[in-house]
C-alpha positions as a Python dict, from the first residue, in 0.01 Angstrom:
ca = {
    (1, 'M'): (0, 0, 0),
    (2, 'L'): (-248, 305, 21),
    (3, 'S'): (-482, 374, 311),
    (4, 'R'): (-859, 379, 346),
    (5, 'K'): (-821, 763, 391),
    (6, 'V'): (-675, 786, 51),
    (7, 'Y'): (-933, 556, -124),
    (8, 'E'): (-1224, 758, 54),
    (9, 'A'): (-1078, 1122, -6),
    (10, 'Q'): (-1032, 1012, -405),
    (11, 'A'): (-1395, 906, -384),
    (12, 'A'): (-1505, 1207, -219),
    (13, 'I'): (-1354, 1414, -490),
    (14, 'I'): (-1506, 1245, -765),
    (15, 'K'): (-1851, 1245, -605),
    (16, 'K'): (-1786, 1605, -566),
    (17, 'H'): (-1752, 1652, -955),
    (18, 'V'): (-2002, 1438, -1082),
    (19, 'A'): (-2278, 1698, -1151),
    (20, 'T'): (-2029, 1945, -1309),
    (21, 'A'): (-1781, 1741, -1506),
    (22, 'G'): (-2040, 1469, -1617),
    (23, 'R'): (-2122, 1106, -1519),
    (24, 'D'): (-1915, 965, -1787),
    (25, 'F'): (-1579, 1155, -1719),
    (26, 'C'): (-1614, 1056, -1341),
    (27, 'Y'): (-1655, 728, -1454),
    (28, 'E'): (-1360, 689, -1644),
    (29, 'L'): (-1143, 857, -1381),
    (30, 'A'): (-1284, 618, -1099),
    (31, 'I'): (-1224, 317, -1350),
    (32, 'D'): (-867, 433, -1378),
    (33, 'L'): (-787, 506, -1018),
    (34, 'A'): (-980, 170, -932),
    (35, 'D'): (-730, -26, -1144),
    (36, 'Y'): (-440, 152, -988),
    (37, 'F'): (-592, 74, -616),
    (38, 'A'): (-675, -279, -704),
    (39, 'S'): (-301, -330, -832),
    (40, 'D'): (-177, -190, -488),
    (41, 'N'): (-427, -365, -279),
    (42, 'P'): (-569, -711, -366),
    (43, 'R'): (-851, -673, -125),
    (44, 'F'): (-984, -365, -278),
    (45, 'D'): (-1357, -337, -323),
    (46, 'R'): (-1440, -186, -654),
    (47, 'G'): (-1824, -174, -571),
    (48, 'R'): (-1782, 9, -239),
    (49, 'F'): (-1554, 251, -412),
    (50, 'F'): (-1772, 336, -693),
    (51, 'K'): (-2054, 338, -467),
    (52, 'A'): (-1848, 640, -256),
    (53, 'C'): (-1791, 807, -592),
    (54, 'G'): (-2162, 840, -662),
    (55, 'I'): (-2167, 628, -976),
    (56, 'D'): (-2310, 301, -797),
    (57, 'G'): (-2434, 56, -1054),
    (58, 'Y'): (-2239, 211, -1335),
    (59, 'H'): (-1907, 36, -1272),
    (60, 'L'): (-1951, -233, -1540),
    (61, 'R'): (-1736, -149, -1823),
    (62, 'P'): (-1878, -265, -2178),
    (63, 'L'): (-1635, -453, -2383),
    (64, 'P'): (-1509, -299, -2692),
    (65, 'V'): (-1635, -467, -3031),
    (66, 'E'): (-1275, -623, -3072),
    (67, 'Y'): (-1346, -845, -2787),
    (68, 'V'): (-1656, -992, -2939),
    (69, 'D'): (-1540, -1255, -3173),
    (70, 'A'): (-1836, -1378, -3397),
    (71, 'D'): (-1595, -1620, -3601),
    (72, 'W'): (-1420, -1804, -3310),
    (73, 'N'): (-1385, -2094, -3550),
    (74, 'S'): (-1134, -1935, -3752),
    (75, 'E'): (-910, -1897, -3441),
    (76, 'M'): (-923, -2272, -3383),
    (77, 'G'): (-797, -2354, -3737),
    (78, 'R'): (-1146, -2406, -3883),
    (79, 'G'): (-1345, -2215, -4110),
    (80, 'P'): (-1703, -2064, -4034),
    (81, 'E'): (-1943, -2342, -4000),
    (82, 'P'): (-2251, -2268, -4224),
    (83, 'I'): (-2570, -2167, -4031),
    (84, 'G'): (-2785, -2488, -3960),
    (85, 'A'): (-2479, -2701, -4007),
    (86, 'D'): (-2549, -2861, -3673),
    (87, 'L'): (-2892, -2969, -3728),
    (88, 'E'): (-2988, -3304, -3837),
    (89, 'Q'): (-3039, -3356, -4231),
    (90, 'P'): (-3331, -3574, -4310),
}
């Protein structure tokens, strides 16, 4: 298991380069490191790590479009329901 010193050193290195390397690049690097650290230590605190990296509040990764399934009925073995099908007919 890695020590707190390692987490702090990595965060300080990322924070040092946010201005020159760019926030997006540092974010991706921090995500990858955080994934590794979390696999190494189940008590690893992502929020605290991102704050130490200087990218606080930027750690929520958006889901790629393929994870957003507008037609979930097809996976359930049913076809898509027409719009308004759930409304009561007069």
